[in-house]
N, C-alpha and C positions, 0 to 999 in steps of 0.2 A: 288743657288735658284734652278737651273735646275739639278745640281750634287745631291742635298740632297733629291731631290725629291718632294720639296716643290711645285714646278710648274712643269707641265709637258711640256709646251709650252710657246713660245714667248708671244703667246696672252695673256695667263693665267700671264704671268711676267707683260706685259704692262697694263692690266687690275687693277692688284693689286697696281702698282705703280702710275696707273692713267697717263700713257703718251702713247705715239705712239707708236704702233709695230714695225713701220718701224726704229724709234729712238732705240728702244731695239735691234734691229737687227744689227744696225750699231754699237753700243756700244757693242755688245758681239764679233763682228769682232776684236776690239782691244785685246783679249784676245789671237788671232793668230800672234801678233807682236813677231818678234824675240826677245828671252832675252835680247840680247846685246842692241838693240833698247830700250826696257822696261827700263833696268838699265840706260841707257844714259839719259832718259827722266828724271826719277826720281831722277837723280844727276844734272840734269839742264845741260846736254852735248850733248843734241839732235841737229842734223844738223839744220843749218840755212834754216829757212823757213818750218822747220817740225811743223805743227801746228795742234790742234784738231780737228778744222773745216775742215782741207786738209786730216787728218786721217780717219776723219768719212765718209768723200765722199768715199773714197776708190776706188775701179774699176782700171780704166787705169791709174789716176794719181800716183798711187804707184807701181803698177804692171808692170812687166818686168824690174826693176831696179837692178836686182840680181849683176851683175858684178860691175855696175857704183856704187851702194850703197855699195857694198864690198868695193870697191876701196875708197868710202870716208869715209867709216868706218875707214880705215887703215890710211887716212890722218887726221882725228880728233881723233885717239886713241882709237877708239872703240874696234879695233881687235889687237892683237899683230904684230908686223912685220914681226915674223917668220909664222903667220897662213897663208896659202896659199888662194889666192882669189879664 
């Protein structure tokens, strides 16, 4: 919607869809998830405890998990063992 120019702002999307602009903002942040996480979610292999409400909250809950998350990805098969953390 934003890419095609149909809507220029989050407020315009929210008004057109009749939903809260803050919800639109949270949903749009999901487009920034790492591709391996998106693929895992679509395959039903997301890490235990990863939920849509948790992802929508964003902020501190999911930030700063770089190496811990990468390590978890290795254990859960998201990354090949040869890929460095």
